[in-house]
C-alpha positions as CSV (number, residue, x, y, z in Angstrom):
1,M,5.1,-11.1,31.3
2,A,5.0,-8.9,28.2
3,R,1.6,-8.7,26.5
4,Q,1.6,-9.6,22.8
5,S,-0.5,-7.5,20.5
6,K,-2.6,-9.5,18.1
7,K,-4.1,-7.3,15.4
8,A,-7.0,-8.6,13.4
9,S,-6.2,-9.3,9.8
10,M,-7.8,-7.3,7.0
11,D,-9.8,-10.3,6.1
12,A,-11.2,-10.7,9.6
13,L,-12.1,-7.0,9.8
14,E,-13.8,-7.1,6.4
15,T,-15.8,-10.2,7.5
16,L,-16.8,-8.4,10.7
17,H,-17.8,-5.2,8.8
18,N,-19.9,-7.2,6.3
19,A,-21.6,-9.1,9.2
20,I,-22.5,-5.9,11.0
21,A,-23.9,-4.4,7.8
22,G,-25.8,-7.5,7.1
23,E,-27.3,-7.8,10.6
24,L,-28.4,-4.1,10.6
25,T,-30.0,-4.5,7.1
26,T,-31.8,-7.7,8.2
27,R,-33.3,-6.0,11.3
28,I,-34.3,-2.9,9.5
29,E,-35.8,-4.7,6.5
30,G,-37.5,-7.2,8.8
31,G,-39.2,-4.5,10.8
32,S,-37.5,-5.5,14.1
33,A,-35.2,-2.5,14.4
34,D,-35.7,-0.6,17.6
35,A,-34.4,3.0,18.2
36,A,-30.9,1.7,19.3
37,T,-30.6,-0.4,16.1
38,L,-31.5,2.5,13.9
39,G,-29.1,4.7,15.8
40,A,-26.4,2.1,15.3
41,A,-27.2,1.9,11.6
42,I,-27.0,5.7,11.2
43,R,-23.7,5.8,13.1
44,F,-22.4,2.9,10.9
45,L,-23.2,4.8,7.8
46,K,-21.8,8.1,9.1
47,D,-18.6,6.4,10.3
48,N,-18.2,4.9,6.8
49,G,-18.7,8.2,5.0
50,I,-22.0,7.2,3.5
51,T,-24.3,10.2,2.6
52,A,-27.5,10.7,0.7
53,V,-29.1,13.4,-1.3
54,A,-32.7,14.2,-0.5
55,A,-33.9,14.3,-4.1
56,P,-37.5,15.5,-4.8
57,G,-39.8,12.4,-4.9
58,S,-37.3,10.1,-3.1
59,K,-38.2,8.6,0.3
60,L,-35.6,10.8,1.9
61,G,-36.9,13.9,0.1
62,D,-40.5,13.1,1.2
63,L,-39.3,12.6,4.8
64,L,-37.5,15.9,4.7
65,D,-40.6,17.7,3.4
66,K,-42.7,16.2,6.3
67,I,-40.1,17.0,9.0
68,G,-40.7,20.7,8.3
69,N,-44.3,20.2,9.4
70,P,-44.6,17.1,11.6
71,E,-48.4,17.6,12.0
72,A,-48.8,17.0,8.2
73,V,-48.0,13.3,8.8
74,S,-51.1,11.3,9.7
75,D,-50.8,8.0,11.5
76,E,-51.7,6.2,8.3
77,E,-49.0,8.0,6.3
78,Y,-46.5,7.3,9.0
79,E,-47.3,3.6,8.9
80,R,-47.1,3.6,5.1
81,I,-43.7,5.3,5.1
82,K,-42.4,2.9,7.8
83,K,-43.5,-0.1,5.7
84,E,-41.9,1.4,2.5
85,C,-38.6,1.9,4.4
86,A,-38.8,-1.7,5.6
87,G,-39.4,-2.9,2.0
88,E,-42.9,-4.1,2.7
89,A,-44.7,-1.8,0.2
């Protein structure tokens, strides 16, 4: 018996894409994102051609400054940055 190919419609793919983006956002903003979820979010952004500029004074810029000297980040500062990224501050 021949196998029929059933491709998803563009509407179905758009719905799935939006659902994945929404779920990743919810987990990250809610603080329940584990390393695998963060990795999936990073991959999702990369696969969709999303990039960012580490402007001075931005969260990404601050993170980039600290990565150069990981010892410069205290536990308190780490927790503050984590809360800011989760939208809690």
